[in-house]
C-alpha positions in Angstrom: 17.2 -8.2 4.4 15.5 -4.8 5.8 14.3 -4.8 9.3 12.1 -2.0 10.5 9.9 -1.5 13.4 6.4 -0.3 13.2 6.3 -0.2 9.3 2.6 0.1 9.0 2.3 2.7 11.9 5.0 5.1 11.0 4.4 7.9 8.8 6.3 8.9 5.6 7.4 12.1 4.6 5.0 13.6 2.5 7.3 15.0 -0.4 8.6 11.3 -0.8 5.1 9.9 -0.8 4.0 12.4 -3.2 7.0 11.8 -5.6 6.0 8.0 -5.4 2.3 8.7 -6.1 3.4 10.9 -9.4 5.8 8.1 -10.6 3.1 5.6 -10.0 0.3 7.5 -11.6 2.8 7.8 -14.6 3.3 4.1 -14.9 7.0 4.6 -13.8 7.0 1.7 -11.7 10.8 1.3 -11.8 11.1 4.4 -9.3 9.7 2.0 -6.8 13.3 0.6 -6.5 14.8 4.2 -5.8 12.7 4.5 -2.7 14.8 3.8 0.3 12.4 4.1 3.1 10.1 1.2 3.7 7.7 3.6 5.3 7.0 5.4 2.0 6.1 2.0 0.4 3.9 0.8 3.2 2.2 4.4 3.3 1.5 4.0 -0.4 0.2 0.7 -0.2 -2.1 1.5 2.8 -3.1 4.6 0.7 -4.0 2.4 -2.5 -5.9 0.1 -0.5 -7.8 2.7 1.4 -8.9 4.5 -1.8 -10.0 1.2 -3.8 -13.7 1.2 -5.0 -14.2 -2.1 -4.0 -12.2 -4.1 -1.3 -9.9 -6.9 -2.2 -12.6 -9.5 -1.0 -15.7 -8.0 -3.0 -18.6 -7.6 -0.9 -20.6 -10.4 -2.6 -17.9 -13.0 -1.5 -17.9 -12.1 2.2 -20.0 -15.0 3.0 -18.0 -17.5 1.2 -14.8 -16.5 3.0 -16.8 -16.3 6.3 -17.8 -19.7 6.2 -14.3 -21.0 5.5 -13.2 -20.1 9.3 -16.2 -21.7 10.6 
């Protein structure tokens, strides 16, 4: 098991992040297994989520999720 402090706060090396982006864009998802740094994967995930056209919870469903917490 990997233990890393500050996984979503640490910046990944740009070269490694760029390589991961290139492989993912080409559909070469097996490359993800070759990535040694959890920071590269975490930074890639943050970038994908940030660039999504619509959030994971669509705007029209916000009220449904908000009412669950009430």
